N, C-alpha and C positions, 0 to 999 in steps of 0.2 A: 812070566808075560811083562814087555818091555810098558815105559810110563809114558804116556804121553804129553810132553815140555811144549805149550805156546810161548814163545816167547813175549814178553810183555811189549815189546814194539811193534809186533807182527803188522799191525794196520800204519805206521808210517815206512815200514821197509815195503810192502806194497804200495804206497804211495807213491815212494819214487820212481817205480815204474811210470805212473804217470806224468811225473815233473820230466822224466825224460823223453817221454812220447811230446812233452810239449815243446822240449828245445827240438826235437826232431820236426816239428810242424815249422820251426823258425828257420830253420835250415832247409824246409822245401819252399817255403819263401822266398830263401835268398838263393835258390836254386833256380827257380822261375824269374828273379832278377837277372840273373845271370844268363839265363837262356832270351829272355828280351834285348838285354847286350849285345848279345852275339847275334841274334837276327837283326839288330841292328847297325850294328859293325860290318859285318860280312853283306846287310842287305838284302832285302827280298826279292832281289833279281836273277833275271834268269844266267847272266853273265858267268864265266867259267869261274872266275876264281871264286864268286859267291857260293857257286854252287860244289865246287870243289872243299870250300872250306865246310860248307854245312852237312856234306857227306861224311864229314870227319867227327863233327860235333854232335849234330842231332841225335843219332842212335845214340851214344852216352850219354846224352843228357837227360833224354826219355827214358834209359834204363836207370838211371839213379834217381829219376822221379819217382818209378814200379819200385825200386829198393825202399828209399826211405818212406812211401808209404805202409810196404808189407811191414816192415820195422815198427811203424810207427801202431798198426792195426795190432799187431802182436805186443807192444805194451801196453796199448789202453787193454788188450782184454785180460793181460796179466795183472793189471791194476785192477778193474773191474772183479774179475774172478777172488783176486785177493783181499780184496774187502767184502766181498761176500762172504769169504772164508773164514774173516776174521771176526763178521757180525755173527755167524753160523757156532765159532768156537765161546763168543763173549755170551751166545743165547744159552748155550751147553752149561755155561760155568753159573749162570744165574738159574735155570734151571735145576741143576744138581745141586745147588743150594735148595731151592725151593723143595726138592725131594728131601734132604736132609734133615729139614727140619718139621717137615711133618711125619715121618720116621719117629 
């Protein structure tokens, strides 16, 4: 039977996913700023140049926003799930010690 080895820095490893999620949060804010600048630069008008520009930029910008949001969700879920797993391993270690002392 193989032995389960839990790295001593497991909690820290999972916390890095939370840190990456925060970085992506800032990226999402930057994408919003870029989008606002694009709107201001192209104008929110019905002229042909503005509409042509917006037809090329708006879709990909929206796709990028959605992608960042989804990846942030996965990173956050991994961070939270990892913290719970780390808590479970810690509690298991405590419980095993308690059982060993009672035996």
